[in-house]
C-alpha positions, 0 to 999 in steps of 0.5 A: 481486184481483176476486171470482167469481161462486160464493160458496162456504159452507164449512159446506156442505163440512164437512158433506158431508166429516164426513158422508162420514167418518160413512158409512164409519165406519158401515160399519167397525162394520156390518162389525166390522173390525180395521182402524177409519178412524183406521188408514187412510192419508191417501191412503185417505181420500181416497175417503171424502171426496170421497164424501161430498163427491159424495154432497152433489152436488159434482163433485170432481177429484183430484190436479189442478195448481195454476194457477201451474204450467200454465205447464210443459210437461209435465202431468207437472210441478208441483204438485197439490192433493188436490181440487178441488171445483166445484159442482152436479157440474159439470165443471172446466175445464182449457184443456189438455185443451180445445185444438180440442175443446168445452168444456163450456158449465157447466165451472167455471174453475179460478179459480171451483172450491174447492182442498183440501189434506188432512191427516190426523193421529192421536193413537194409531196402530197402535204406541200413541200417535203420538209424532209427533202434534204436530210433524205438525199444525203444519208440513205443514199450515201448508204447505198453506196457503202453497202455496194462498195462493201461487197467485194464481188460487186464491181459494177454497181451505182446508186439511182436517185430519182428526183421531182423537183420545180426546175432544172436549177434545184435539180443540178443544185442539189445532185452537185451538193450529193456529189461533193458530199459523197466525195467528202465522205470518202465515197469514190465514185465515177461521174454521174450520168444525168437526164431530165424529163418535164411532168406535170405539175399536180404537187409542184414539181414539175421535173423528173430526173434520174442520176446514176452514180457508179461506183469506182473500183480499183486502186485509189 
């Protein structure tokens, strides 16, 4: 498989995602809001993550069709990726939208972009301890990696796991267990990039951790 011209720095992406969460957490405390970040749904946190990336100078497109599904005629058909990131705020190339038009000269090809699938899991929710916490950490995130790995035109893909826990010990342990489980399933991942920030304790969670698990491509 050929390499692309863009060398993605997953540590920089993790920093940007964490910065977005940190800014939102600070706003929550400033407003003395009743609901914290850990009470927000996954979709409610997507704008926070996108904002962190955009503030760091990246371009971000939401709900983009996977490259392999672009053979489908209807644009409503096919699986979509949560976020597709481009360097320097550049637009994402989309051949289907540019028929008869001039594509921007600085557009980033689909194969060069970073494709991110996001999962948000909280140890405690508004009903108390989250009974689905362990299961939500496993198959849904592994499934995201499977989707990214199955598309040959995604060379730069990663699962982004946003974890709300009581402390760093729980987060480190559970992310380690997840990584071991992924390895046993044969999922090929690069070392994760992990960042943490303190949050106000409203539900029992006092720490937010964002972990980026990049997909490893190339010969096994």
